[in-house]
matplotlib code that plots the C-alpha trace (Angstrom):
import matplotlib.pyplot as plt

x = [-34.0, -37.4, -39.6, -43.2, -45.3, -49.0, -50.4, -53.7, -55.0, -57.5, -60.4, -59.7, -59.6, -62.7, -64.6, -63.3, -65.7, -63.4, -60.3, -58.2, -55.7, -53.3, -51.4, -49.0, -46.5, -46.1, -44.3, -47.5, -49.7, -49.7, -50.0, -52.8, -54.6, -54.1, -55.5, -58.5, -59.4, -57.8, -58.9, -59.1, -55.8, -55.5, -52.4, -50.7, -52.3, -53.4, -55.1, -57.8, -59.1, -59.4, -62.8, -64.8, -68.0, -69.5, -69.6, -71.2, -67.9, -66.4, -63.4, -61.8, -58.9, -57.0, -54.7, -52.5, -52.8, -49.6, -50.8, -54.2, -52.7, -53.2, -56.8, -59.5, -62.3, -62.2, -64.2, -62.8, -63.6, -62.3]
y = [-101.4, -101.3, -98.3, -97.8, -94.6, -94.0, -91.0, -89.4, -87.5, -84.6, -86.8, -89.3, -86.8, -85.0, -88.2, -89.0, -89.3, -87.1, -85.0, -83.7, -80.9, -80.4, -77.1, -76.0, -73.2, -69.5, -70.0, -71.3, -68.4, -66.1, -69.0, -70.4, -67.1, -66.8, -70.4, -70.0, -66.3, -65.2, -65.4, -68.8, -69.7, -73.4, -73.2, -71.4, -73.3, -76.8, -77.4, -74.9, -77.5, -80.2, -80.2, -83.4, -81.6, -81.6, -85.4, -85.4, -85.7, -83.5, -81.3, -80.5, -78.1, -78.4, -75.4, -74.5, -70.8, -69.9, -71.1, -69.4, -66.1, -64.4, -65.5, -62.7, -64.9, -67.8, -70.7, -72.4, -75.6, -76.5]
z = [-14.0, -15.8, -15.1, -15.8, -16.2, -15.8, -17.6, -16.6, -19.6, -19.4, -20.7, -18.1, -15.3, -16.5, -16.1, -12.6, -9.6, -7.6, -8.1, -5.1, -5.6, -2.6, -2.6, 0.0, 0.4, -0.1, -3.3, -4.9, -3.8, -6.8, -9.2, -7.4, -7.4, -11.1, -11.7, -9.4, -9.8, -13.0, -16.6, -18.1, -19.8, -20.1, -22.3, -19.5, -16.6, -17.8, -14.5, -15.5, -18.1, -15.4, -13.8, -13.2, -12.0, -15.4, -15.2, -11.9, -10.0, -7.2, -7.5, -4.1, -3.5, -0.2, 0.5, 3.5, 4.6, 2.9, -0.5, 0.0, 1.1, -2.4, -2.9, -2.7, -1.7, 0.7, 1.9, 4.9, 6.7, 10.2]

ax = plt.figure().add_subplot(projection="3d")
ax.plot(x, y, z, "-o")
ax.set_aspect("equal")
plt.show()
């Protein structure tokens, strides 16, 4: 069986028109808070280096309540 792989590198993602992160589950809550509200540590959390807004794009985080439970600030949408 032949397999193929597509790799999205940081330069590609930084130039995207939009990036969507979908995070669900209580087991992600502490890490998500560290990524979004903690110090910038891209060696520890590579996702911190991915942001397409500098290129005029939009970065959107979709979280369930369990994943967002450890966040200090919140912006919600119904």
